[in-house]
N, C-alpha and C positions, 0 to 999 in steps of 0.2 A: 157264745161266739159274739164279739162285738161286731156291728155292721159298718161298713165303710161309708163315710160322709164325704160327699163330693161339693166343694164350694165353688160357684160359678160368680165371677166378677162381672158386673154390667159395665165397667168403665174399660175399654180395650186398652193394650198396652201399645203406645205410640212408638213407631220406630225411630232410631235416631236422626236428627236433621242432618242432612247433606249439605256441605258448602259445594257448590258448583263452580268449577275453574274453566276458563276457556284455554284453548290450545296456545302454546306460546308460540309467537312468531319469530323468535330470534333465540339462538342457542339450543343446547340439547338438553332437555329435562329427562333425567332417568330416574326411576324409583331405585335408590340404593338400600341395602340392609343396614341398620343402625350400626354405628360403631360401638366397641367393647364398653364405652363409657356411658353408652345411652341404652344398654340393654334394659335397665329398670325402667326407664321412661317408655321404651318400646312395649314392654309388658303391661304397663299402666294404660297405654294406648289402646291395646287389644282388649283389655277388660271394659274401657270405657265405650268402645264402639266396634261393632262386627264389620263395619264398612271398610272394604279394602280402600275405598277411595280416600276416605277420612284418613286413614293410616298413611297412605301414600303422601297427601298433602303435609301431614305433620313430619314426615321422614324427609322431605324436600327442604333445603334452607337456603337456596340459591334465589335471591331476588324476593319481591313481594307478591309477584304474579305467579309463582310457582304452582303447580298442582297436576292433577293428572289428565290425561287425554284417552279417548277411546279410539277404537279402529276407524270408526267410520269419522270422527273428529279429524284424525290423522289423515285419512285419504282425502277427506273433503277440503283439507287445506293444503294438500299436494304432497305432505310428507316433508319433514324438515331436510334441508339440503337441496331441495328443488328450485331454489331462488325464486319462490313465490309462484311458480307454475303450477296451477291446479291440475290435479287429476280429474278427467272429465267426469261429468255428473254420471254418465252411463256406467262408468266402472265403479263408481261409489255405490251405486244402487246394486249392482252385482256383487259387490263384496259384502254388502248388507244382508243379502239373501244367502250367500255362502255361509256367512258365519252363523246366520239363524240355522241353517242344516246342522252345521257342526255342533251348535248348542244341543239340538235334539239329539244328535249321535253320542255326545257325550253323556248325556242322561240315560240313554239307552245301554251303552256298554257298562254304565255303574250299577244298572238295575238288577237286583237279585232275581227278579222275575223273568228275565230275560237272558241270563247267562247260559241256560242250556241251548240256546240256539246257535251258540258258537261251536258246539260239539258235533252237530250232525251235518252230514253232507247232503247236498240236493242233486238227484239225478239230473244230469244236463246233457243234452245232445250237442253241445258246443263242438265246434271242430277247430277252435282256435289254440289249441295246445295249452289251456289254462289251467291252473290249480281249480280242483273241485269246489265250486262255490258252497257256501253254507246259508243257512236262512238269515242269519245276521248281516252277511254280505249283500244279500238280496234287498233286506229292509233297508239297509244304509244307502243302497244304490237308488232305491224309490225315494228316499227322503231328499237325496240330492237333486234328483231329476226334477221331483215336484217344486223344489225352492227355484231351480234355475228357470223352470216354465213361468212360474209367479213373477220373477224379476221382469219378464219382457224384454230382456237384454241379451239373450242366447239363441244364436242360429242353430247350433248343433252341439251335443254333448257326446264325447266318446268316453265309454268307461270300461275299465278292466274286467268288469262283469258281463259285458255284452259283446257279443261276437262283431257286430257292425255299430255304428254311430245312430244316435237318435236325433233326427231332424225335429227341432223344435219351432222355429220362427223364421219366415222367410228374410225379413228385414232386421234380425237380431244383430247387433253389431260385433258379438264377441263368439268365440268358440272355446269350449272349455273341456279339457281332458282331465280325468279323475280315477284315483283308485281309492274308491270309497271306504274301506277299511282294511288298510294294510296291517298284517300280522293277527288277523282275526283267528287264526288257529290256536293262538295262545291266549284267548280271552278267557277261558275256564280256569288258567292259573293266575289270573290278575296280572299278567304281563302287559305292559303299556302296548297301546296300539295306535294307529294314526290315519287321517286322512290326508291325501296328496292331491293337489291340484294345479293345473296350469291355465292360462288364459292367453289366447291369440285374437287378433283381429280376425274377422271374416274376410275372405278373400273374394272380394266383390267382382273380380274378373272370371270367377266361376260360377256366377249366379245362373248363367244360361244353361248349365249342365243339368241332366237328371239328378234329383235328389239324392239317391243312394251314391252316385259318384261324386257330386259336390261335397257330400258330407264326408266322405272319407279323405278326399284331397285335402279339404280344409283342415282336418284332423292329422294330418302327416306332414305339418310344417316342422321346419327345423327348429331347435330350441332357441336359437339366437334370434327368432322373431316373437318371442315371448313378450307379452306384455306386462304380466305379472304371474308370479306364482306362489305357493305357500304349501304349507302343512300344518295339520293340527295334531298335536300330541295329547292322548288321552291318558294320563298317569295320575299321581298324586296331585298334580295341578293339571288343567286343560290349558295348553299353550298353543296359540295360533301364531306361527312365524310366517312373515310375508315380505315379498318385495315388489315394488310398484316399478322398478327399473331404477332406483336411485337408493341403494343400501338395502339390508336385510334388518327386519325389525321384529320383535316378538311382543305379543300381548297376552296377557294372562287373564283366565275368565274369573271375573269376580263373581261368585255364586250369590252374594247378598243383593246385587244389583242386576245381574245378567248381563253385564257388559265386559267386553274384552277391552283390558286397560293395559296401556303401554308401559312395559316394565324393563325392555332391553331395546334401547334405541341404537341404530347404527353398529350392529353387532360386527366386530372385526375377528375374524378366526385368526389365532396366533399363527404366524408365518412358519412356525415349527411347534409340533407338540411332542408329546412322551407316551402316546397311546396309540395301539393298533386294534382294530376292531374287525374280526374276521373268524368264521369257524375253522379253526386250524385242527380240529378232528379230521379235516380232509386234507392235511398236510401231505400225505404220501400219494395224492392224486394231483398235487399242484405241480406245475412246471418247475424246472430248475431255477430260473430267475427269481421267481416268486419265494421259492424255499430260501434261496441264498439271501434275499432282502430281509426276510423275517428273522432268520438266523443272526444276520448282521446286527439288526438293530437292538434285537432283545439282550444281546451281549454287549451293547454300548460301543460297537465298532463302526458304526455308520458315521455319517457326516456329523450328526449329533452325538457326542461323547456319552450321553446319559443312556441307560439301559432303559428300553422300553417296556410297558407293561401291556398285557392283553385284557381289553374290557369288551365283552360281547353279549348283547340282551338277545339277538337273534328278532329284533324287531327294527326294521329298517329307519323309522322315524326316530324312534327313541336313540338309537346308535348315532345317527347323524346329528341330533341335537346336543348330544354330549360332544360330539366332535366340533361342531360350531362354536362351542362354549370353550373348550379345552384344549383343542387342535389334536393334531395326529391324522390318522387315516381310517376311515370306514370303507369296508370294501366287501364284494363278493366276486371272486375271480373267474367265475363260470358264467356261461350265457343263461342266466336266470332272470335278471331283472330287466322291465320292459322299458324301452327308451322313450315312448309315448308318454306312459302314465307315471314313471317312476324317475327315469334317468335324467329327462330334460327338465321337468319342474325342480327337482332337488339340485341338479347342475347350476341352474339359474340362480338359486338361493346361495349357493356355495360362492360362486363367482362374485355375485354382488357383495358378499361379505370379505371379498379379498382372498378366497380360497382358489382350488384348482379341482377340475372335474374331468376325469379321463376314462376311456375303456382300456388304459394300458398302453394304447399307441396314439389316439387321436383325443381331441378335445370332444367332449360329448356334445356339447352344442353346436358343432359344426357338422355333425353326422345328419344326412338326410334319411328319416325312416322311409322304409318301402313298405312295410306292413303294420297294421295297426297292433298286433301283439308280438312285435319283433323284440327279441331278448339279446342282451349284451352283457359283457362283464362291466363292473362299475367301481370306480376307485375316487372317493370324495374325500377332501379334507384339506389340510395345510398346504400351502403352496409349496414350501420346500420339501415337505415329506413326499407328496404326490410326485414331485419332479425326480426326487432321488429314486423313488420306487420305479419311475418309468426308465431310468437310467440302467437298470439292471437287465432290460429286454426281456422277452419270454416270460411275461407275468400272467397271461391269460390261460385260463385252465381250459384246454381242449377235451380233455378225457372227462367226460360226465356219466358216471355210472348209473345216475337216476336214484338217488338217496331216498329210501323209505322213511317217512315221517310218521 
């Protein structure tokens, strides 16, 4: 039997040189896929360099100063469309630490050594009527809390995983609400999951109150007071979608550099789509108005003459991400989703993209939360689609038999 010989090379292989580009100050720079005629050149580019940034620069052809920009670049320059008004340094620092936490979570959920954490429930004495947490939920919650502490910019964090808010720093300028790992029950099937977050200003007028009271009241702000919100989709790509109050923008994680790179600037959800996203196995528990709407649009007899298709992943972030790009409606008609951790942050993103967010009767962002884990129906999507759905009336599911999963 011949022995195996291993050759060691003393000269290290150098990574490809990266050309760095500054953020464009005028116009919109979007990384677009190559046209059909440039497919061969695109393939050659990918073989030449593993760097997403280099590829992005090659694919852009508008002007000499085109290039990529990172999330921190984008926020530090105020974001395109803010007429030169910079986002405050405190918010840029906070976003940096949030993205750092989400990079760690992306690595965690993709690790074969941690996949079993998504399968086991943890005994909890919680009285908040929450889904039973799993070890992976707790770990991601701790990762985010640690990053928020390290930022030095957060007064209080309210999490879907905790019964009450966590007070962090008396003079922290921001309040962060978060669902650390939405869709974690599907992690063992490699179905996309996500992190959802919202950022408010700390209410300084409450500073004189006891910690527990001011922590809760700061976390119960209406959605129309949000400073920023976002989600991170952990899927075939890791995508951070964020709004700083001037449009909705998406950044894709470049694993070769560890940077979130701007790939979808100023997302505009189509005013009308052709997709509805809902668990229609519950059709017979729905109220008459919702059943009539679904029956109508999938027959092509609604305001849109095209027949609608059903697309449902059962992962809120994934279903919403598709809806933002393609239009239509993503919904859960029963009192299931939490206004503080899911409803408000996602509604803010949808409205900043030109869409509409409703509980079937009212705009989500106008609702005053009264409990940290308050639940409500949620309808998110294209402006005309959500408006048409509301017009049917009686679309909120009040019968809730408590489905076993």
